[in-house]
C-alpha atoms as one frame of an Amber mdcrd trajectory, in Angstrom:
protein
  37.403 -64.874  89.366  39.894 -64.768  92.127  43.567 -64.093  91.245  42.927
 -64.423  87.827  42.285 -62.131  84.339  38.937 -62.398  83.011  37.701 -60.879
  79.625  37.438 -57.662  81.242  41.051 -57.430  81.486  41.001 -56.349  85.323
  43.282 -58.139  87.811  40.500 -59.329  90.379  40.945 -58.792  93.985  38.913
 -60.984  96.379  36.029 -62.831  94.303  35.469 -60.243  91.662  36.817 -57.032
  90.733  35.330 -53.712  91.849  33.490 -53.200  88.161  31.966 -56.613  88.546
  31.032 -56.471  91.954  29.522 -52.928  91.139  27.254 -55.057  88.360  26.314
 -58.133  90.148  25.020 -55.835  92.892  22.934 -53.628  90.227  21.400 -57.090
  88.701  24.049 -58.025  86.155  23.318 -61.412  85.103  26.082 -64.079  85.518
  27.245 -65.760  82.209  26.262 -69.163  81.827  28.233 -71.794  79.407  26.868
 -72.773  75.844  25.435 -76.252  76.253  27.323 -77.561  72.956  30.721 -75.776
  73.102  31.053 -74.190  76.834  31.863 -70.485  75.835  30.041 -67.953  78.296
  26.800 -66.504  77.081  24.337 -64.144  78.398  21.297 -65.384  76.802  18.536
 -67.535  78.334  18.711 -70.353  75.720  22.668 -70.889  76.368  23.663 -71.357
  72.873  26.697 -69.257  71.415  26.339 -67.564  67.947  28.441 -70.232  66.452
  26.334 -73.254  67.936  23.202 -71.629  66.278  22.146 -69.204  68.917  21.471
 -66.371  66.262  18.912 -69.063  64.297  17.464 -69.846  67.602  16.815 -66.281
  68.795  15.308 -65.030  65.249  13.195 -68.277  65.343  11.848 -67.190  68.767
  11.313 -63.664  67.851   9.337 -64.727  65.034   7.033 -67.069  67.594   6.343
 -64.328  69.497   5.208 -62.052  66.838   2.795 -64.392  65.559   1.721 -65.124
  69.206   1.176 -61.704  69.757  -0.622 -61.048  66.258  -2.836 -63.980  66.943
  -3.653 -63.150  70.603  -4.622 -59.485  69.471  -7.044 -60.813  66.812  -8.524
 -62.995  69.502  -8.960 -60.033  71.643 -10.729 -58.292  69.144 -13.211 -61.122
  68.283 -14.150 -61.416  71.926 -14.701 -57.905  72.171 -16.983 -57.787  69.182
 -19.098 -60.920  70.612 -19.663 -59.055  74.039 -20.748 -55.934  72.451 -23.148
 -57.738  70.367 -24.698 -59.340  73.451
């Protein structure tokens, strides 16, 4: 932010440094604070690794895989019932 040095190590002029202005213009996500400790993170579930963010990430991945597999099975069943009629 203005007149401070952030994690990028560049002194900022105006609101953001030139690199971050460019990234924001191109659609970069702005980091939001972890709900437990306040560390800035880029993920949607807003938990850092030390507060359990990686465990939550892997749990969400497993749920997505299971949902995808279930959806494919239901789709195959629907296709088979439509073809029988």
